[in-house]
C-alpha atoms as a printed R data frame, in Angstrom:
    type eleno elety resid chain resno       x       y       z
1   ATOM     1    CA   MET     A     1  -5.799  14.659 -13.902
2   ATOM     2    CA   THR     A     2  -5.372  13.833 -17.583
3   ATOM     3    CA   GLN     A     3  -6.894  17.097 -18.866
4   ATOM     4    CA   ASP     A     4  -5.116  20.393 -19.505
5   ATOM     5    CA   PRO     A     5  -3.823  22.421 -17.836
6   ATOM     6    CA   PRO     A     6  -1.233  20.298 -16.032
7   ATOM     7    CA   LYS     A     7  -2.106  19.483 -12.447
8   ATOM     8    CA   LYS     A     8   0.036  19.775  -9.343
9   ATOM     9    CA   ILE     A     9  -0.244  16.525  -7.398
10  ATOM    10    CA   LEU     A    10   0.866  15.925  -3.806
11  ATOM    11    CA   ILE     A    11   1.826  12.429  -2.661
12  ATOM    12    CA   THR     A    12   2.489  11.818   1.032
13  ATOM    13    CA   GLY     A    13   4.598   8.759   1.773
14  ATOM    14    CA   ALA     A    14   6.218   9.297  -1.623
15  ATOM    15    CA   ALA     A    15   9.479   7.542  -0.755
16  ATOM    16    CA   GLY     A    16   7.683   4.346   0.189
17  ATOM    17    CA   PHE     A    17   7.050   1.254  -1.917
18  ATOM    18    CA   LEU     A    18   3.624   2.289  -3.204
19  ATOM    19    CA   GLY     A    19   4.153   6.052  -3.082
20  ATOM    20    CA   SER     A    20   7.185   5.892  -5.355
21  ATOM    21    CA   HIS     A    21   5.413   3.689  -7.917
22  ATOM    22    CA   LEU     A    22   2.440   6.055  -7.808
23  ATOM    23    CA   ALA     A    23   4.737   9.014  -8.503
24  ATOM    24    CA   ASP     A    24   6.118   7.238 -11.569
25  ATOM    25    CA   ALA     A    25   2.650   6.444 -12.893
26  ATOM    26    CA   LEU     A    26   1.325   9.981 -12.394
27  ATOM    27    CA   LEU     A    27   4.343  11.542 -14.091
28  ATOM    28    CA   ALA     A    28   3.811   9.177 -17.023
29  ATOM    29    CA   LEU     A    29   0.203  10.301 -17.569
30  ATOM    30    CA   PRO     A    30  -0.463  12.610 -20.517
31  ATOM    31    CA   GLY     A    31  -0.794  16.263 -19.571
32  ATOM    32    CA   GLY     A    32   2.606  17.019 -18.076
33  ATOM    33    CA   HIS     A    33   1.492  16.929 -14.445
34  ATOM    34    CA   SER     A    34   3.940  17.776 -11.671
35  ATOM    35    CA   VAL     A    35   4.350  15.795  -8.466
36  ATOM    36    CA   LEU     A    36   5.416  16.986  -5.035
37  ATOM    37    CA   GLY     A    37   6.519  14.024  -2.928
38  ATOM    38    CA   VAL     A    38   6.446  14.410   0.853
39  ATOM    39    CA   ASP     A    39   7.953  11.875   3.260
40  ATOM    40    CA   ASN     A    40   9.614  12.026   6.679
41  ATOM    41    CA   LEU     A    41  11.726   8.950   5.739
42  ATOM    42    CA   SER     A    42  10.848   7.068   8.931
43  ATOM    43    CA   THR     A    43  10.146   4.040   6.731
44  ATOM    44    CA   GLY     A    44  10.507   5.484   3.221
45  ATOM    45    CA   ASN     A    45  13.739   5.261   1.274
46  ATOM    46    CA   LEU     A    46  15.105   8.004  -0.971
47  ATOM    47    CA   ALA     A    47  16.612   5.287  -3.168
48  ATOM    48    CA   ASN     A    48  13.038   4.610  -4.352
49  ATOM    49    CA   LEU     A    49  12.996   8.119  -5.868
50  ATOM    50    CA   GLN     A    50  16.604   8.324  -7.047
51  ATOM    51    CA   HIS     A    51  15.619   7.791 -10.683
52  ATOM    52    CA   LEU     A    52  13.517  10.997 -10.490
53  ATOM    53    CA   ALA     A    53  16.408  13.190  -9.352
54  ATOM    54    CA   LEU     A    54  16.698  14.858 -12.753
55  ATOM    55    CA   GLU     A    55  12.955  14.954 -13.474
56  ATOM    56    CA   PRO     A    56  11.972  18.658 -13.475
57  ATOM    57    CA   ARG     A    57   8.323  17.871 -12.794
58  ATOM    58    CA   PHE     A    58   9.129  16.073  -9.531
59  ATOM    59    CA   THR     A    59  10.135  17.745  -6.281
60  ATOM    60    CA   PHE     A    60  10.680  16.233  -2.857
61  ATOM    61    CA   LEU     A    61  10.015  17.658   0.596
62  ATOM    62    CA   GLN     A    62  11.202  15.852   3.719
63  ATOM    63    CA   HIS     A    63   8.474  16.541   6.260
64  ATOM    64    CA   ASP     A    64   6.347  14.808   8.893
65  ATOM    65    CA   ILE     A    65   2.701  15.380   7.944
66  ATOM    66    CA   THR     A    66   1.616  15.177  11.580
67  ATOM    67    CA   LEU     A    67   3.161  18.666  11.761
68  ATOM    68    CA   SER     A    68   1.298  21.459  10.008
69  ATOM    69    CA   PHE     A    69   2.541  22.335   6.520
70  ATOM    70    CA   ASP     A    70   1.295  24.174   3.459
71  ATOM    71    CA   PRO     A    71   2.946  23.521   0.079
72  ATOM    72    CA   GLY     A    72   0.723  26.051  -1.664
73  ATOM    73    CA   PRO     A    73  -2.070  25.281  -4.114
74  ATOM    74    CA   VAL     A    74  -2.380  21.660  -5.215
75  ATOM    75    CA   ASP     A    75  -4.969  20.006  -7.426
76  ATOM    76    CA   TYR     A    76  -4.919  16.489  -5.998
77  ATOM    77    CA   ILE     A    77  -3.607  14.762  -2.866
78  ATOM    78    CA   PHE     A    78  -2.780  11.069  -2.520
79  ATOM    79    CA   ASN     A    79  -2.335  10.325   1.189
80  ATOM    80    CA   PHE     A    80  -0.043   7.284   1.418
81  ATOM    81    CA   ALA     A    81   1.963   8.266   4.515
82  ATOM    82    CA   SER     A    82   2.077   5.473   7.091
83  ATOM    83    CA   PRO     A    83   4.256   2.631   8.259
84  ATOM    84    CA   ALA     A    84   2.661  -0.325   6.481
85  ATOM    85    CA   SER     A    85   4.517  -3.497   7.453
86  ATOM    86    CA   PRO     A    86   4.180  -5.404  10.745
87  ATOM    87    CA   VAL     A    87   7.857  -4.789  11.516
88  ATOM    88    CA   ASP     A    88   7.500  -1.038  11.019
89  ATOM    89    CA   TYR     A    89   4.262  -0.395  12.854
90  ATOM    90    CA   ALA     A    90   5.352  -2.597  15.745
91  ATOM    91    CA   ARG     A    91   8.421  -0.374  16.049
92  ATOM    92    CA   LEU     A    92   6.564   2.887  15.410
93  ATOM    93    CA   GLY     A    93   3.206   2.304  17.074
94  ATOM    94    CA   PRO     A    94   2.413   5.825  18.355
95  ATOM    95    CA   GLU     A    95   3.773   7.356  15.159
96  ATOM    96    CA   THR     A    96   1.485   5.093  13.114
97  ATOM    97    CA   LEU     A    97  -1.554   6.219  15.102
98  ATOM    98    CA   LEU     A    98  -0.581   9.879  14.732
99  ATOM    99    CA   VAL     A    99   0.038   9.803  10.987
100 ATOM   100    CA   GLY     A   100  -3.298   8.053  10.470
101 ATOM   101    CA   SER     A   101  -5.148  10.620  12.583
102 ATOM   102    CA   THR     A   102  -3.411  14.009  12.782
103 ATOM   103    CA   GLY     A   103  -1.592  13.464   9.482
104 ATOM   104    CA   THR     A   104  -4.792  12.549   7.651
105 ATOM   105    CA   VAL     A   105  -6.638  15.548   9.085
106 ATOM   106    CA   ASN     A   106  -3.786  17.883   8.099
107 ATOM   107    CA   THR     A   107  -3.846  16.660   4.499
108 ATOM   108    CA   LEU     A   108  -7.651  16.751   4.347
109 ATOM   109    CA   ASN     A   109  -7.526  20.377   5.458
110 ATOM   110    CA   LEU     A   110  -5.117  21.122   2.609
111 ATOM   111    CA   ALA     A   111  -7.560  19.509   0.180
112 ATOM   112    CA   ARG     A   112 -10.368  21.606   1.623
113 ATOM   113    CA   LYS     A   113  -8.334  24.815   1.459
114 ATOM   114    CA   TYR     A   114  -7.295  24.361  -2.161
115 ATOM   115    CA   ASN     A   115 -10.411  22.544  -3.412
116 ATOM   116    CA   ALA     A   116  -8.221  19.565  -4.285
117 ATOM   117    CA   GLY     A   117  -9.247  15.993  -4.902
118 ATOM   118    CA   PHE     A   118  -8.156  13.543  -2.216
119 ATOM   119    CA   LEU     A   119  -7.464   9.809  -2.213
120 ATOM   120    CA   GLN     A   120  -6.781   7.937   1.017
121 ATOM   121    CA   ALA     A   121  -4.687   4.773   1.007
122 ATOM   122    CA   SER     A   122  -6.558   2.473   3.367
123 ATOM   123    CA   THR     A   123  -6.088  -1.233   3.881
124 ATOM   124    CA   SER     A   124  -7.638  -4.670   3.972
125 ATOM   125    CA   GLU     A   125  -6.559  -4.646   7.633
126 ATOM   126    CA   CYS     A   126  -9.770  -2.676   8.246
127 ATOM   127    CA   TYR     A   127 -11.489  -6.067   7.965
128 ATOM   128    CA   GLY     A   128  -9.308  -7.557  10.732
129 ATOM   129    CA   ASP     A   129  -9.613 -11.340  10.983
130 ATOM   130    CA   PRO     A   130 -12.679 -11.446   8.737
131 ATOM   131    CA   GLU     A   131 -15.799 -13.479   9.432
132 ATOM   132    CA   ILE     A   132 -17.078 -12.793   5.890
133 ATOM   133    CA   HIS     A   133 -15.185 -14.233   2.936
134 ATOM   134    CA   PRO     A   134 -14.275 -12.884   0.468
135 ATOM   135    CA   GLN     A   135 -14.315  -9.413   1.982
136 ATOM   136    CA   VAL     A   136 -16.818  -6.918   0.575
137 ATOM   137    CA   GLU     A   137 -16.653  -3.184   1.208
138 ATOM   138    CA   SER     A   138 -19.905  -3.225   3.181
139 ATOM   139    CA   TYR     A   139 -18.377  -5.544   5.816
140 ATOM   140    CA   TRP     A   140 -17.498  -3.611   8.991
141 ATOM   141    CA   GLY     A   141 -14.700  -5.928  10.059
142 ATOM   142    CA   ASN     A   142 -13.529  -7.951  13.050
143 ATOM   143    CA   VAL     A   143 -10.676  -5.909  14.526
144 ATOM   144    CA   ASN     A   144  -9.075  -6.130  17.973
145 ATOM   145    CA   PRO     A   145  -8.849  -2.428  18.938
146 ATOM   146    CA   ILE     A   146  -6.102  -2.966  21.533
147 ATOM   147    CA   GLY     A   147  -4.101  -5.853  20.046
148 ATOM   148    CA   PRO     A   148  -0.580  -5.725  18.589
149 ATOM   149    CA   ARG     A   149  -1.901  -4.834  15.114
150 ATOM   150    CA   SER     A   150  -4.324  -2.199  16.384
151 ATOM   151    CA   VAL     A   151  -1.988   0.774  15.936
152 ATOM   152    CA   TYR     A   152  -2.169   0.215  12.177
153 ATOM   153    CA   ASP     A   153  -5.695  -1.161  11.875
154 ATOM   154    CA   GLU     A   154  -7.323   1.563  13.939
155 ATOM   155    CA   ALA     A   155  -5.225   4.340  12.402
156 ATOM   156    CA   LYS     A   156  -6.545   3.364   8.989
157 ATOM   157    CA   ARG     A   157 -10.119   2.992  10.268
158 ATOM   158    CA   PHE     A   158  -9.902   6.489  11.748
159 ATOM   159    CA   SER     A   159  -8.504   7.771   8.454
160 ATOM   160    CA   GLU     A   160 -11.509   6.369   6.619
161 ATOM   161    CA   ALA     A   161 -13.880   8.017   9.114
162 ATOM   162    CA   ALA     A   162 -12.091  11.356   8.736
163 ATOM   163    CA   VAL     A   163 -12.135  11.170   4.941
164 ATOM   164    CA   ALA     A   164 -15.860  10.367   4.964
165 ATOM   165    CA   ALA     A   165 -16.511  13.258   7.362
166 ATOM   166    CA   TRP     A   166 -14.573  15.813   5.299
167 ATOM   167    CA   HIS     A   167 -16.578  14.697   2.265
168 ATOM   168    CA   HIS     A   168 -19.980  14.800   3.945
169 ATOM   169    CA   TYR     A   169 -19.480  17.944   6.055
170 ATOM   170    CA   TYR     A   170 -17.164  20.020   3.867
171 ATOM   171    CA   GLY     A   171 -17.740  18.680   0.372
172 ATOM   172    CA   VAL     A   172 -14.149  17.556  -0.227
173 ATOM   173    CA   ASP     A   173 -13.928  15.297  -3.295
174 ATOM   174    CA   THR     A   174 -12.605  12.182  -1.554
175 ATOM   175    CA   HIS     A   175 -11.865   8.578  -2.454
176 ATOM   176    CA   ILE     A   176 -10.826   5.611  -0.320
177 ATOM   177    CA   VAL     A   177  -8.901   2.599  -1.604
178 ATOM   178    CA   ARG     A   178  -8.669  -0.523   0.542
179 ATOM   179    CA   ILE     A   179  -5.377  -2.059  -0.522
180 ATOM   180    CA   PHE     A   180  -4.832  -5.806  -0.274
181 ATOM   181    CA   ASN     A   181  -1.435  -7.527  -0.142
182 ATOM   182    CA   THR     A   182   0.793  -5.992  -2.807
183 ATOM   183    CA   TYR     A   183   4.326  -6.849  -3.893
184 ATOM   184    CA   GLY     A   184   6.936  -5.989  -6.482
185 ATOM   185    CA   PRO     A   185  10.213  -4.081  -6.887
186 ATOM   186    CA   ARG     A   186  11.000  -1.573  -4.096
187 ATOM   187    CA   LEU     A   187   9.202  -3.662  -1.472
188 ATOM   188    CA   HIS     A   188  11.536  -3.459   1.505
189 ATOM   189    CA   PRO     A   189  13.453  -6.755   1.700
190 ATOM   190    CA   ASN     A   190  13.325  -6.950   5.504
191 ATOM   191    CA   ASP     A   191   9.897  -5.550   6.319
192 ATOM   192    CA   GLY     A   192   8.324  -8.765   7.593
193 ATOM   193    CA   ARG     A   193   5.805  -9.193   4.782
194 ATOM   194    CA   ILE     A   194   5.342 -12.649   3.354
195 ATOM   195    CA   ILE     A   195   6.648 -12.097  -0.196
196 ATOM   196    CA   SER     A   196   9.789 -10.215   0.835
197 ATOM   197    CA   ASN     A   197  10.500 -12.636   3.697
198 ATOM   198    CA   LEU     A   198  10.219 -15.753   1.571
199 ATOM   199    CA   MET     A   199  11.978 -14.329  -1.494
200 ATOM   200    CA   MET     A   200  14.976 -13.227   0.547
201 ATOM   201    CA   GLN     A   201  15.128 -16.521   2.456
202 ATOM   202    CA   ALA     A   202  14.877 -18.580  -0.725
203 ATOM   203    CA   LEU     A   203  17.550 -16.588  -2.544
204 ATOM   204    CA   ALA     A   204  19.887 -16.838   0.451
205 ATOM   205    CA   GLY     A   205  19.352 -20.595   0.710
206 ATOM   206    CA   LYS     A   206  17.818 -20.256   4.166
207 ATOM   207    CA   PRO     A   207  14.753 -22.149   5.439
208 ATOM   208    CA   LEU     A   208  11.448 -20.529   4.429
209 ATOM   209    CA   THR     A   209   9.528 -19.438   7.512
210 ATOM   210    CA   ILE     A   210   5.820 -20.251   7.545
211 ATOM   211    CA   TYR     A   211   3.719 -19.215  10.528
212 ATOM   212    CA   GLY     A   212   1.149 -21.647  11.869
213 ATOM   213    CA   ASP     A   213   0.149 -24.581   9.668
214 ATOM   214    CA   GLY     A   214   0.554 -22.511   6.503
215 ATOM   215    CA   LEU     A   215  -3.073 -22.957   5.484
216 ATOM   216    CA   GLN     A   216  -3.992 -19.334   6.186
217 ATOM   217    CA   THR     A   217  -4.542 -17.433   2.957
218 ATOM   218    CA   ARG     A   218  -3.621 -14.171   1.308
219 ATOM   219    CA   SER     A   219  -4.241 -12.661  -2.128
220 ATOM   220    CA   PHE     A   220  -1.242 -11.041  -3.803
221 ATOM   221    CA   CYS     A   221  -1.510  -8.121  -6.240
222 ATOM   222    CA   TYR     A   222   1.431  -7.013  -8.362
223 ATOM   223    CA   VAL     A   223   2.221  -3.350  -7.844
224 ATOM   224    CA   SER     A   224   1.527  -2.110 -11.388
225 ATOM   225    CA   ASP     A   225  -1.976  -3.607 -11.284
226 ATOM   226    CA   LEU     A   226  -2.666  -1.928  -7.958
227 ATOM   227    CA   ILE     A   227  -1.442   1.497  -9.104
228 ATOM   228    CA   GLU     A   228  -3.593   1.286 -12.231
229 ATOM   229    CA   GLY     A   229  -6.669   0.630 -10.082
230 ATOM   230    CA   ILE     A   230  -5.834   3.496  -7.730
231 ATOM   231    CA   ILE     A   231  -5.521   6.020 -10.575
232 ATOM   232    CA   LEU     A   232  -8.828   4.860 -12.046
233 ATOM   233    CA   LEU     A   233 -10.453   5.304  -8.631
234 ATOM   234    CA   ALA     A   234  -9.000   8.823  -8.333
235 ATOM   235    CA   HIS     A   235 -10.794   9.740 -11.590
236 ATOM   236    CA   SER     A   236 -14.107   8.198 -10.500
237 ATOM   237    CA   GLU     A   237 -17.185   9.638  -8.815
238 ATOM   238    CA   GLU     A   238 -17.116   6.964  -6.068
239 ATOM   239    CA   HIS     A   239 -16.649   8.266  -2.517
240 ATOM   240    CA   ASP     A   240 -17.124   5.066  -0.492
241 ATOM   241    CA   PRO     A   241 -14.286   2.542  -0.014
242 ATOM   242    CA   VAL     A   242 -13.273   0.339  -2.946
243 ATOM   243    CA   ASN     A   243 -11.231  -2.859  -2.669
244 ATOM   244    CA   ILE     A   244  -8.229  -3.000  -4.984
245 ATOM   245    CA   GLY     A   245  -6.384  -6.307  -4.916
246 ATOM   246    CA   ASN     A   246  -6.050  -9.675  -6.586
247 ATOM   247    CA   PRO     A   247  -8.954 -12.040  -5.821
248 ATOM   248    CA   THR     A   248  -6.895 -15.197  -6.456
249 ATOM   249    CA   GLU     A   249  -6.319 -16.758  -3.041
250 ATOM   250    CA   PHE     A   250  -3.161 -18.638  -2.003
251 ATOM   251    CA   THR     A   251  -2.299 -20.535   1.145
252 ATOM   252    CA   MET     A   252   1.024 -19.571   2.668
253 ATOM   253    CA   LEU     A   253   2.369 -23.003   1.772
254 ATOM   254    CA   LYS     A   254   1.347 -22.579  -1.885
255 ATOM   255    CA   CYS     A   255   2.955 -19.130  -1.928
256 ATOM   256    CA   ALA     A   256   6.175 -20.603  -0.553
257 ATOM   257    CA   GLN     A   257   6.124 -23.315  -3.224
258 ATOM   258    CA   GLU     A   258   5.665 -20.691  -5.973
259 ATOM   259    CA   ILE     A   259   8.670 -18.783  -4.620
260 ATOM   260    CA   LEU     A   260  10.816 -21.918  -4.503
261 ATOM   261    CA   THR     A   261   9.931 -22.568  -8.140
262 ATOM   262    CA   VAL     A   262  10.684 -19.022  -9.323
263 ATOM   263    CA   THR     A   263  13.974 -18.761  -7.426
264 ATOM   264    CA   GLY     A   264  15.102 -22.334  -8.115
265 ATOM   265    CA   SER     A   265  15.843 -22.672  -4.409
266 ATOM   266    CA   ASN     A   266  16.011 -25.982  -2.523
267 ATOM   267    CA   SER     A   267  15.356 -24.340   0.842
268 ATOM   268    CA   PRO     A   268  13.242 -26.334   3.295
269 ATOM   269    CA   ILE     A   269  10.045 -24.954   4.826
270 ATOM   270    CA   VAL     A   270   9.935 -24.522   8.595
271 ATOM   271    CA   HIS     A   271   6.939 -23.660  10.764
272 ATOM   272    CA   GLN     A   272   6.782 -21.142  13.602
273 ATOM   273    CA   PRO     A   273   3.888 -20.115  15.881
274 ATOM   274    CA   LEU     A   274   1.181 -17.927  14.351
275 ATOM   275    CA   PRO     A   275   1.389 -14.301  15.589
276 ATOM   276    CA   GLN     A   276  -1.498 -12.921  17.646
277 ATOM   277    CA   ASP     A   277  -4.460 -11.620  15.609
278 ATOM   278    CA   ASP     A   278  -2.908 -12.725  12.318
279 ATOM   279    CA   PRO     A   279  -5.863 -13.062   9.891
280 ATOM   280    CA   VAL     A   280  -6.711 -16.633   8.901
281 ATOM   281    CA   ARG     A   281  -8.110 -15.630   5.497
282 ATOM   282    CA   ARG     A   282  -7.734 -12.534   3.367
283 ATOM   283    CA   CYS     A   283  -9.215 -12.136  -0.110
284 ATOM   284    CA   PRO     A   284 -10.941  -9.172  -1.750
285 ATOM   285    CA   ASP     A   285 -14.279  -9.147  -3.456
286 ATOM   286    CA   ILE     A   286 -13.477  -6.818  -6.371
287 ATOM   287    CA   GLY     A   287 -16.945  -6.743  -7.899
288 ATOM   288    CA   LYS     A   288 -17.229  -3.037  -7.122
289 ATOM   289    CA   ALA     A   289 -13.910  -2.231  -8.837
290 ATOM   290    CA   ARG     A   290 -14.901  -4.311 -11.861
291 ATOM   291    CA   THR     A   291 -18.264  -2.537 -12.178
292 ATOM   292    CA   LEU     A   292 -17.275   1.047 -11.347
293 ATOM   293    CA   LEU     A   293 -13.729   1.173 -12.725
294 ATOM   294    CA   ASN     A   294 -13.682  -1.630 -15.290
295 ATOM   295    CA   TRP     A   295 -10.588  -2.814 -13.436
296 ATOM   296    CA   GLU     A   296  -9.179  -6.176 -12.522
297 ATOM   297    CA   PRO     A   297  -5.590  -7.385 -12.085
298 ATOM   298    CA   LYS     A   298  -3.759  -8.827 -15.066
299 ATOM   299    CA   ILE     A   299  -0.567 -10.267 -13.557
300 ATOM   300    CA   CYS     A   300  -0.666 -13.660 -11.850
301 ATOM   301    CA   LEU     A   301   1.532 -14.507  -8.864
302 ATOM   302    CA   CYS     A   302   4.052 -16.550 -10.863
303 ATOM   303    CA   GLU     A   303   4.535 -13.745 -13.409
304 ATOM   304    CA   GLY     A   304   4.744 -11.087 -10.705
305 ATOM   305    CA   LEU     A   305   7.370 -13.049  -8.801
306 ATOM   306    CA   GLN     A   306   9.398 -13.374 -11.996
307 ATOM   307    CA   LYS     A   307   9.151  -9.593 -12.474
308 ATOM   308    CA   SER     A   308  10.338  -9.097  -8.872
309 ATOM   309    CA   LEU     A   309  13.190 -11.605  -8.920
310 ATOM   310    CA   ALA     A   310  15.972  -9.314 -10.165
311 ATOM   311    CA   TYR     A   311  15.072  -6.698  -7.552
312 ATOM   312    CA   PHE     A   312  15.299  -9.149  -4.646
313 ATOM   313    CA   GLN     A   313  18.514 -10.579  -6.074
314 ATOM   314    CA   SER     A   314  19.983  -7.058  -6.040
315 ATOM   315    CA   CYS     A   315  18.837  -6.596  -2.429
316 ATOM   316    CA   LEU     A   316  20.605  -9.796  -1.406
317 ATOM   317    CA   ALA     A   317  23.762  -8.766  -3.231
318 ATOM   318    CA   ALA     A   318  23.722  -5.367  -1.474
319 ATOM   319    CA   GLN     A   319  23.328  -7.033   1.914
320 ATOM   320    CA   SER     A   320  26.217  -9.380   1.167
321 ATOM   321    CA   LYS     A   321  28.730  -6.590   0.570
């Protein structure tokens, strides 16, 4: 995508947290590439793309990719369309399954038709509540196929199977990124994810909600690090899944303490019951990304929270009006 002539790149889910940051990064690459962003706005927010309104190389199409569409020839497709937070996929369960199945197949068929490269945004949720730690790409996972998280987990697992099939049977140039917990500006402030929940609670002076004993772990990757890894993967020859995330592991209690420090909040920590099928541990093995892509994250949690602070402060101010 960095060579001449300029490429036309399609991003589904472009108005979402990751899709909008990806659009920015692709437009900033040398070569003058153009980006077509597609989103049905069921969870995406046009405000995430507002700064591109006058960018002539960016266009936006409001469309549901579970319905057939053809934007004309494209050179590369990044398929990021899906509800991604527990709040959203609990509310939009059937829609999540459909976008991960029918939507993925529709976009794969576009890639096949136009001989375009294709990168699928998958997830660490494919590992479920993992019995292997840290999680390596060869691990098949421990997923409840009918539990409350299954609409998301199984949609992404189907997407991976479809992407692999279109590569093996039809020769589509595909890539699969398994994304671990990511945060930063444009993360929806009320989407139920740990960073947004705790940042908003701390800034509002409310108690910080920790589920269970708070000893369950996550690994948090700042958004710019993640996007860098994804673009490197898109340029690679690797067709099997690759973990992109930060391998530094934090307990929920330690994460809450970091947020209290960054925000200067005196909020207390309160405990609530652990949701069903909530993973006890989550941490990527990024050896494959280090070897194949020469990639690893640069921004630690404390620095990333500092970079995110002004954004969450603006979200709180908007909610207070």
